[in-house]
Structure formats: C-alpha cells, structure tokens
N, C-alpha and C positions, 0 to 999 in steps of 0.2 A: 459435471467437474468442466468438460472441455469447455463451454461454453461459457465459463467465467474466467478458465485460463482465456480464453480469444479476448474479454471483451477488458481485460491488465493490459494483452498484447497492441491490442487498439489502442487505447487510453498512452499505455508509452510512447507506443509511435506517433501519434498525434501531437504529443507535449515535444518529444522529441523534434515534430517537424517543427515547431513552432518556437523550439530554439533554437536553431540553425536559418531561421527568419530575423528574431528578437533574439537575440543571444544573452540579452542584461536584465530581461523579464522574469528569471529566473525558472524556468518551464525543465530546461533541465536539472533541474534539484527535484524539482515534483513530480518528474517522471522517477528519478531516482526513486523515492519513494514511493509512487509504484511498485516499483520491479519489490523493492520489501516486502506491500504489501502481500504483492500478487507470490512469495517465495511461503508468506506466513499462511495466504488462505490455503496453496498447495499441500501443505504440515496436515495441517488443520483438515483437508479432505480424507489425507492419508489415514486420518485419527479417524476418522469417520468411516472409513471403510471397512477399516480393521473389528470397528464395534469394540470398541476398548472402551465404551460405556463412560463419557464420558461426565453422560447430562448427571449422572449420581447424586444425589439431593436437592437437584430443580427443582419443584414446586409444577404443579401443570400450568398452572396460570405463567410463570416467570418463564418457563419455553415456549409457551404460544405469543407470550409478548414479543420473547427473543426472536420470533421466527418472523412475527410480524415485523420488523425494525428491521431484521437480516432481506427481505424482499425489498422494502422500502431501499437498503441501500443498495441493491442487484439493480434496480430497478432505473435507479438516481444514476450510478457507473452506467446503467447500458444505454442507458439518454444521452449523455458524452461522445458516445461513442457515432451518433448520426451528426453533430456540430463541427463545424467546422472553420467559422466565423470568433472572433473573438470574447465579444458579446454573448454570443451563445454558450461559449465553454466555461463564464464567467458564470452563469445564472444553471448550469448544469452543475459547477462546483458548489456552486452555493445550495443548492436541491441537498448534495450529496453533503455535504455536510453540514446539512440542519441534520439527517439522521444519523449521518456521524455522532454529532450533540446527544441526539437521544440515547444511541447504545454506550455514547460515555455516560449518560445519569443509569443506565440497564447496569454494567458495570459497574461504575461505585456501589450499587445497590450489592449487589453478584458480591464484591470485594470484601464487602461486610459480610454478605453471608456468608457465602462459601469459597474463600482464597482461594481457593485447592485449582476449581476447578477456573475463573476468572485466570491465575496464570498459564494453566493449558489451552484455555480457549482460543482469549486475547491476546498470545504474546502484542506486547508493543516495540511496532517496525520502527528502527533508525533514521533518521534521516540522514542526508551527506552532509550536514553541517554534526550531529550528534556523532557519527562514524569522526567524522575529523579529528572532533572534539576526545573524545571517547577512546577509544580503538584503535588506530593510527598511528603511533610514535613517530618520533624524529626519526627512526633508519627502517620504517615501513611502510610497503603499502599495502593496501584494499582493493583487488581488483573487482569487481563485483558485473556482472550482464545478464542478460533475461537475452533470451533464446526465445524466436517465434519465428514463424510458416517463410513471410514473407521479411524481413528485416529480424535480426540482432543488436543486442546495442550494451555495449562498453563502459561502465565508469572506471575510473583508477581516482584512487583518494588518495591522498598523500596530506600531510599535519599544514602543509602551509598553501597547497590547491586555493585556489579562490574560483575557479572555474567545472564544471561540471558536465558534461565529462572534459578532464585536465588536457589541455590543448599543449602545454608547454610547461609539462611536470618532469621534473630531474628526477630521473631512476638511477 
C-alpha cells in the first residue's frame, strides 16, 4: 500500500513542478485529480485490509480480469515516476489512459451486473472543475491537501477561481 501512495505523491509533485514552469497547461488540475485518486485509493486499501468482503458477487474470471487491469494501471503509473520530459510524460499518460479505458469498460460491465460493488470499489473522483461547479457555492471554498514526505500540496477551490491552486482567490 505504501508504494501506491508513493506513486501518487511523486506524480502530484511532478505535475506541480510542471505547473510552476508552465501554469497555463493545466498540470495543476491534473495534480488535483491525482490527489483525489490517491484519496480514493487509500479508502479502498483500508477496505481491503479490513477484509470487508467487497468482492462478493464477482466471478473468478471477473476478479482475475480486474486484477490484470489494475496491474496494468499500476505499471503505467509507476512509469510516470521516471519521466521528466514533457513528451515522455504524455506517452506515460497515454498508456495510463489506455489502461484506465480498459478499466472503464470493465466497470461498465460490473455496474450492470453488480452495481453495489462498482459504487464501492470504483468511486468517481471529482475533477477540480467538477468541484467548482457542483461542490463549492458562492460563499464557500474547498481546501484540498495532499501531504507528502518531501513536499505537500494545497489547492483552494472557489466558485470563480480559474487557476488551481488559486493564487489570488478572495477568501
């Protein structure tokens, strides 16, 4: 579990560094999404450790397929850690996207056959734009953080904020 957390931490830091260099490219919003994914992953790992039996209702073939797809996603995520050139990062993100598309197809099947499992195992992380449109109101803000060993990150999301993290948000 700790290695998965480290992968997310490294990807968030990498995207944050890229955002500092090129703030207009949306790396900050991608970092926010990875922070949300990390939070969802931590929740699922906690469930797994509790032996909650959340795989109830899945066939052996579905479990094997799910595990293969998750290994592919893990491999693609780990590969992103070793890249620092924008072109290589884009290649790594493309590989990750391909694996996530496979997961989405699998999830579509699971949602149809076992919706309770799908909702628990695959919660949908909110993007920064979705948080802005659906979560925060006119007079509210969301402060999101990702704590890391070497570097931590904070995002402030308001209804009218255009950049993540907001630098001139009126609080």
